[in-house]
N, C-alpha and C positions, 0 to 999 in steps of 0.2 A: 392723194388719198391714201395711197399705199404707204407713203412716208409717215403719215399721221398714225396709221395703224401700228406700224413698227415702233414708233415712239411711244405709243400707249402701252405696248407689251413690255418694252424696256422699263418704262416707269413703274409698271405693276411689279415686275421682278425685283426691282430695287426696293420697292415698298415692302415687299414680303421679306426680303433679307433683313432690312432695317428693323422691321417689327419683330422678327425672330431673335435677332441679336439683343434687342431691347428686353424681350421676354426672358431670355437667358440671364440677362444681367440683373433683373429685378426680382425673379421668382426662383427660390430654392427648389430643388427637386429635379426629377428627370423629365425631359421633354421627349414625347413620342409622337412622331409625325407619321400619318398614313394618308394615302391618296386613293381615289377611286380605282385607279389602275391596279393597286395592290390588292383591292378587294375582288378584282375580277369582274366588276360590273361597270357599265358605261352610262353616264347621265345624259348623253346626247344621242339623237338618232344617228344611225350609221350613215356615212357619206358626208356628214356635215363637219366642218372644222370644230374642234373642242375649244371652248372658251378657256381663259386662264384659270388654272386650278385654284380652288379656295382651300387654304390650309386648315387642317384639323389639329388643334393643340390640346394635349392632356397633361396636366401638372400633377405628378405623384409626390406625396410627402416624403421627406428623407427618413429612412428607417431609423428608429430609436436605437442607439447602441446598447448592447447587453452590459449591465454594470459588472465590472470585475474589480477584485481587491488589488489595490496597488501593492507591489512587493514592498516589504519593510524597508524603510529608508535608512535604518541604522540597526546595529546588532542588538541594542537594548530592546528595541521593539520586537525583533525576531525572537529573542529569548523570552520576553513576556508572553508572546503568543504561544510558544512551545510549552512553557510551564503551565499556562492556562488550560491548554488542551490536555496536558498530562494530569493535572489535578482533576479535570472533568472526566478522565478515563477515555478520551477520544483518541484511540490508538490509530485510527485511520488518518486523522489530520496530522498526528505526530509523525507518522511514517512519511508523509509528504513534505515535512519540514526538515528531514534528515538527509545528509549527503550519503548516498549509497547505503541505505539501511540494510542490515542482514536479513536474510529470508525469514528468519524466525523472530524478527524484531517484536512483533505484537505478542507472540507466544512467550517470549522471555519475560515480558512485563506481567502477563497473566500468571505465569508459573511462580515468579517472585512473590507476588501478592498472595497466591494460594498457599505456597509452602510456608511462608512466614506469617500467615493468618493476619494479613493487613486488612483492616476494615475501612480505613479512610486515610486521605493524604492531603496535606496543605503545603503549599510552596510559596516562597517569597524571594523574588530576584533581588540581587544587589546591583551595584553600579558596574556598567560594562568597562572593560579595559581593552583598548585597541592594541593590537600587535602587528602594526604595519597597516597597509591599505586594505588587505583582503583577509585578515584574521583578527579574531577578538575572543575574549573570555568574559563570561558573566558568572560570578559566584552566586550561589543561592542557598537558602536555608529551607529545610523541610522538616515536617513532623508527621510521622506515620503513627497511626493508632493500631497497636497489635493486640489481638484478642488474648486476654489472660495476663497481659504484661503492661498494658497502658501506653502512654505516649512514648514514642521513640524519635527523638530529634536527631538530625544529621545535617551535615554540610557537604556540598559538592560544587562542581564547576561545570557550566556549559561551555564547550568550545565551539566556536562558529567560524565559518569560512564563507567568503563571497563567491557565489557561483552564478555566472550570467547575470550579474547585477542584483542577485537575491541573496540575502544572508540565510545560511542554513546551518543546522547543528551537525557537528562532527561527533556522532554518537559512539561511545565505547561502554563496556559493562560498568566502568566506574561512574558513569553518569547516573546509573541506578543507585549505586552506593559505593563509596571509596573502597570498601573492603573487598569488592569484586575484582580489583586489579590483580594482575599477575596470576590469573587462574584461581584466585581465592573464591570462597563461597560463604554462605551464612546458613545457619540451621537453628531450629527450635529444639532444645534439649529438655526432655522431661525426666525428672527424678522423683521417685516416690519417697516421701519422708514420713516419719511417724507423726501422727496427730492422735495420740491415744486418749481414751476416755478417762484413764487414770494416770496421774503423774506421780513422780516421786515427791518426797516431802520438800525438796528444793524447788518444786514447780517445773521440772524438766522431764522430758520423756525418759522412759526406762532405757537402760543400756541395750545395745544390740544383743540378740539372743539371750535375753535376761533369764530364761528358764523359770519365769514366775507367772506365765500366762494363765495357769489354772487357778490362781489365787486372786487375781484382780481382773476387772472387766476392760475389754477393749484395748489391750496393750499393743495389738497388731494393727489398729486402725491407722490408715495412711492417707496422705493428701499429695497432690501433684505440685511439685515445685518446678516452674518453667524458667528457662534462661535462653536468651538469644545469643548464640555463640558464633564467633568467627572461626572459620576453618582455613588452614590447618593450625593456626596459632593457638586456638583454644581460648582466646580472650573473650570474656563475657561483656557484651555491649549493653544488655538490659536483662534484669532479673526480676522475677515476681517477689513480692514481699513474703516473708516467712509465714507459713500457714498458722492461723490462730489456734492456739492450744485450747481444746474444748474440755479438758479433763479436770477432775478434782484431785486434790493432793492426798496421797496416802502416807502411811508412816514409814514407807520404804525409803532408805537413803540411797541415792544414786551411786556414790562411790562404794558403799558397802555391798550393794547388790551387784555392781560390776565385778568387784573382787570375788564374790561368791560364784557368780556365773562363770568367770574365766578360770577359777580354780577347778571347775568340773570339766573344762575343755580337755578332750582326749581321754576322759575316763570311760572305759569300756563297760564297766559294771553300772547298774542303776545306782544312783547316789543322791544325796541331798545335803545341803548346808543351810542351816537356819541361824539367824543372829538376832539377839534381843537387846534392846537398850536397858542397861541395868537399872537406872533410876526410875524409869517410867514403865517398863515392861512392854514397850512398843516394839513390834517386829520391825527390824531394820533391813532384813534380807531373807529371802526364801528362794533358793535355787534348787530345783527339783527335777530329776530325771527318772524318779520312781513311777510317776504317773498317779492319777486318781487322788491328788492332794494328800498323798501318804506321808509327806513331810510333816503334816499337821495331824492327820487322822490314822495313819498306819500304825499297827501294833506289832512290835518286834521285841524279842528278848534283848534287853540292854546289856547283858553280860556284866563285865566288871565295872562299867560306869555306874552301875547301881550300888557299888560299894561305897559311894558317897553317902547314900541314904543309910546303909548298914553301919558305916562308921559314925554317922550322926547319932544313931541309936546306941552304939557302944560308948561313945563319949558321954551321952546322957546317963548311961548306966554306971558310970564311975571311972572308966578308963580315961587316960590322957594321951596326947600324942607321943609322950615319952615312955608310956607303960611298956614293959617288956612282954613280948608275946612270942610263941613258938611259930616257926614257919617251916615245918618239915616237908619233905617231898610228897608225902601222902598222909592222909588222916581219915580214920573211920569213926563215924559217930557210933557210940556204944549201941550194940544190938541193931545197927542199921548199916547203911551202905558206906563205901569209902569214896574219898575225893582226892584229887592230886593236883599239883601245880603244873602249869604249862612247861612242857619239856622235862618234867620230873625235877625241877629246881628245888634244892634244899638250902635254905638260908639260915637254918638253925634258929637261935633266939635273937630277935631284933626288936626294935621299938615298933609301936603301932604305926608310926609314920612310915618307917621303912617297909613294913609289911604291906602297907597301902601302896607305897611307891613301887614295890616289886610285884604288886598285884597277887599276893599269896592267897590262893583259894583256900588252902588248908587253914590258915589263920582265921579267916572270916567265917568259915564253916564251924570251926571249933568254938570261937567266941560267941557265935550266934546260939550254938547248942547250950553253952554254959550260961549265957546272960539274957537271951531274948526269946525264951521258949513261951512265955505267957502272952503270945500275940503282940509282943512289943515291937517286933520288926514291922509287921503290917500296920500297926497304929502309927509308928513314926513316919512311914511312907505316906499313909493316907492323910494324917493330920497336919504334917509339916511340909510335905512336898507334892501334894496334889494328886497322889495315886488313889483316886476314887472316882466314882461316877459323878460328873459335875458339868455344868454348862461351860462353854468356852471353846477356844480354838484347838487346844491340844487334847490328846487322848493318852491315858495310861491307867494301869490297874494292877492290883495284887489281891489275891484271895487269902483268907485264913488258911494256914497250912493244916493238912489232914494228918501228917505224921512228921517225924524228925527228918526223914529223907527229904520231904518237901521243904521243910524249914532250911535245911542245908543248901538246897538248890536255890531257894528264894534269896538267900543271903548273898549269893554271887550272881544275881540277876538272871536266873534261869527259872524253870518250872512255870509258876503262874504269873511271874513278873513280866509285864509287857508295856512298852512305851513307844511313843512316836518321837522322832527327832526333836520336835518342838517341845515336848514334855521334858526331855532331858536338857534342853537349853534353859528351860525354866528352873531346873534343879541347879545348874551352874550359876544362873543369875541370882538365885536365892543365897548361895554361898557368897557371891560377890557383894551383895547389898545387905545381907543379914535379914532380909524379909522375903518370904515366898509370895509371889503375886502371879496371877494368870497373865499370860501374854495377850496383848490386844493389838488391833489394827485400826484403832480409832483414837481420838484425842484423849478420851478417858474411858474407864471401864464401862461397858454397856450395863443396862439395868439387869439385875439378876446375876451378875458376875460374882464368883466366890470372893470373900473378903481376904485381904492380905493377911499373912501369918508371920508375925515377928518370930525369929529364931533365937534360941538361947545364945547370948553373946559368947560364952565360953565354948560352946559347940562350934559356932561360926569361926572363931579364932583358930580352933584346932583343925577344922576342915581346910581352912586357907593354908595353914602350914603343910598339911599332908598333900594337898593338890599342887602346891609349889614344888614339893620334893619329887613328884612324879616327873616333872619337866626337867629338873636339874640333876636328879640322881636315879630316876626310875625308868619305867618302860617307855617314856617319851623323850628320854635324854638325847637320843640320836636322831630325832625327827627334824631338827633345824628350826624349832620354834623360836620366835623372837623373845628377847628378855622380858621379864615381868609377866610371862604367861603362866597361868596355873590351870591344871586340868586333870583328866583321868582317862586312860585308855580302856577299851573294852573289846574282847573277842568273844562274841556270843555264839555258842554252839547251836547248830541247826540239824535236826535229824535228817540224815540222808543227803546233806548238801554241805557246801563250804560255809564256814562260820561268817557271821556278819562282823564287819570292822567298824568300831566306834572310837570317837574322841570327843569329849565335852570339855569345856573350859571357859575361861574369861581372861580378858586383858583390858585394862583400863575400864571404860564404861560399857564395854561390849561383851556379852556372854553368847556362847554359840554351841552348836552341836554339829558334828560331821558324821555322816553315816554312809557306809558303802555296803549295799546288799550283797551278801555272799562274797565279800571282798577279802576275807582272810583275817590276818592279824591287825588289831587296832593300832599297835605301836608301829608297825611297818607300813600300813596303808593309810589309815584314817589320820593319824597324827601328822605325817608329812603333808597330807592334803590340807590340814588345818594350818600348817606353817605357810603353805603357798597362799592360802586365803588371807592370813594375817599380814604377811609381808606385802601384799598388794594394796593394803589400805593406806 
């Protein structure tokens, strides 16, 4: 009996072992076995033998593994992932794909985009190139959109290395852009350029420091011109298009204005140069440091430049350029005041041409007294040369003389005679063309403009001869004026101050007036300034 019981126990144990092995073989998961003894409780009364334990089997499902991205199997895939993260702005992911990234890796990317005003980025990888078992290069193309400049294409290379079975980027500053190698940098450079409301007749902006700002609108309007520049080479990688010119064209000529403006450079005294196109009367230049548009509207005694008008009246009265006239050092109008030449010069008897060339005050006072007393001088000035109240750009005037003293002073451009530089440029243009016409800054004369006044052909021929002699033999002979220039100097007296310096003239199709307020001698100051202006054309 005892043997049978022992055999039964052995049989049960073997069955349990076989069953457990079978369960492990056919069921995935963990098998946890527990027995009553482990629970601390007994299923049988004390003192009686325990029956064979009954196994308790619990089958737990195998945990589902957390999905993980497999490392890139090739450098091309790693490069594509890095470029995709870069294009998306995912700096955190980019950092994890880089071998030993610098501490400021993300900040460098942010600063680059901010400083260069990059608004978007697109990247396209090329074909990978293996460099052994653990290194590779992947060229790529990129296009950045830069605010104010537009698309900025570039090319670079991703260098990759195999680290612990994973391809990673070996980042350097050149990865951002090739120009960042060897300590280089990039910057946006802004330059203010002219975008004036008014352009020259050629359709271009006025020259730098044109000194014409008071006469035309918006000459100082500017626009920003941007350039993406490589440092330190200075090479421009991207530039904005030239700003659109918004202005309308004026009658001002860019080269003539530039010559006039540069002629006044370094001039300490207030001054002006105006130039007029002889055939049309259009203003070609106005450079003014007088202020208040006084090159057009200011009234100054023109001094001996007015002798052009006085000479025209004398020629009309019957004199010719070859008529002999006296040029003494001093002359006194009968029962009136006396007049003298500059420096007390006495030239004796000369032709009217040479008296004009030497600017003999005494000659012109005497001839005016003898020939122009019945208001002939004022009429010549008003009727033929614009010295009257009139609409237009220029200002000039002469009053009827009250006595012979005033007549003598008027004849040499003093007393009641006053003119702006533009008015005297009109006088020079009238001699050059044979027709007086008002200066204009439009395509044609505005409504209400004074009508042109044809001059007597003989008078014009005589004046041209006389003005030519001033430059070749007279008071402007040492001024350095270019050939074929004709003109007249003027030194206008000013009570209690230095004289005004004048020179008016013409050359080719351009007539002009040069005026230096309280500048002194016309021959020594204004005429050389005119030479500087003409030689720059």
